[in-house]
TORKOL-4160 file (C-alpha; in steps of 0.2 Angstrom, whole numbers, padded with zeros to 4 digits, m for minus):
58
<pt num="1" X="0028" Y="m0315" Z="m0284"/>
<pt num="2" X="0034" Y="m0328" Z="m0273"/>
<pt num="3" X="0031" Y="m0347" Z="m0277"/>
<pt num="4" X="0018" Y="m0348" Z="m0262"/>
<pt num="5" X="0008" Y="m0335" Z="m0270"/>
<pt num="6" X="0011" Y="m0342" Z="m0286"/>
<pt num="7" X="0006" Y="m0362" Z="m0280"/>
<pt num="8" X="m0011" Y="m0354" Z="m0271"/>
<pt num="9" X="m0018" Y="m0344" Z="m0287"/>
<pt num="10" X="m0014" Y="m0360" Z="m0296"/>
<pt num="11" X="m0023" Y="m0371" Z="m0283"/>
<pt num="12" X="m0037" Y="m0358" Z="m0281"/>
<pt num="13" X="m0037" Y="m0358" Z="m0300"/>
<pt num="14" X="m0037" Y="m0378" Z="m0302"/>
<pt num="15" X="m0052" Y="m0378" Z="m0289"/>
<pt num="16" X="m0061" Y="m0364" Z="m0296"/>
<pt num="17" X="m0061" Y="m0373" Z="m0314"/>
<pt num="18" X="m0068" Y="m0387" Z="m0305"/>
<pt num="19" X="m0083" Y="m0379" Z="m0297"/>
<pt num="20" X="m0088" Y="m0372" Z="m0314"/>
<pt num="21" X="m0087" Y="m0389" Z="m0323"/>
<pt num="22" X="m0098" Y="m0396" Z="m0308"/>
<pt num="23" X="m0109" Y="m0383" Z="m0312"/>
<pt num="24" X="m0110" Y="m0385" Z="m0329"/>
<pt num="25" X="m0111" Y="m0404" Z="m0327"/>
<pt num="26" X="m0127" Y="m0401" Z="m0315"/>
<pt num="27" X="m0134" Y="m0390" Z="m0327"/>
<pt num="28" X="m0133" Y="m0402" Z="m0341"/>
<pt num="29" X="m0142" Y="m0417" Z="m0330"/>
<pt num="30" X="m0154" Y="m0405" Z="m0324"/>
<pt num="31" X="m0149" Y="m0407" Z="m0308"/>
<pt num="32" X="m0154" Y="m0386" Z="m0305"/>
<pt num="33" X="m0167" Y="m0378" Z="m0294"/>
<pt num="34" X="m0175" Y="m0360" Z="m0300"/>
<pt num="35" X="m0173" Y="m0346" Z="m0289"/>
<pt num="36" X="m0191" Y="m0348" Z="m0283"/>
<pt num="37" X="m0188" Y="m0364" Z="m0278"/>
<pt num="38" X="m0174" Y="m0361" Z="m0266"/>
<pt num="39" X="m0185" Y="m0346" Z="m0259"/>
<pt num="40" X="m0199" Y="m0358" Z="m0257"/>
<pt num="41" X="m0190" Y="m0372" Z="m0248"/>
<pt num="42" X="m0180" Y="m0359" Z="m0237"/>
<pt num="43" X="m0196" Y="m0349" Z="m0233"/>
<pt num="44" X="m0203" Y="m0367" Z="m0228"/>
<pt num="45" X="m0188" Y="m0372" Z="m0217"/>
<pt num="46" X="m0189" Y="m0355" Z="m0208"/>
<pt num="47" X="m0206" Y="m0356" Z="m0204"/>
<pt num="48" X="m0204" Y="m0373" Z="m0196"/>
<pt num="49" X="m0189" Y="m0366" Z="m0186"/>
<pt num="50" X="m0200" Y="m0353" Z="m0181"/>
<pt num="51" X="m0214" Y="m0364" Z="m0177"/>
<pt num="52" X="m0202" Y="m0376" Z="m0166"/>
<pt num="53" X="m0195" Y="m0360" Z="m0159"/>
<pt num="54" X="m0212" Y="m0355" Z="m0153"/>
<pt num="55" X="m0216" Y="m0373" Z="m0147"/>
<pt num="56" X="m0200" Y="m0375" Z="m0136"/>
<pt num="57" X="m0203" Y="m0357" Z="m0126"/>
<pt num="58" X="m0222" Y="m0361" Z="m0122"/>
């Protein structure tokens, strides 16, 4: 394996560990949403976007 490949692997590993730790911290702090909450939030965004598109084409 080349040095640049090893560096990329090390960089990715460090990035991945930071992301996992950030997720664990968010979970401990209660900064999480259920799948149902996310689905509802994006359904509302889709409806709003479709409404605005409909209004702009009228």
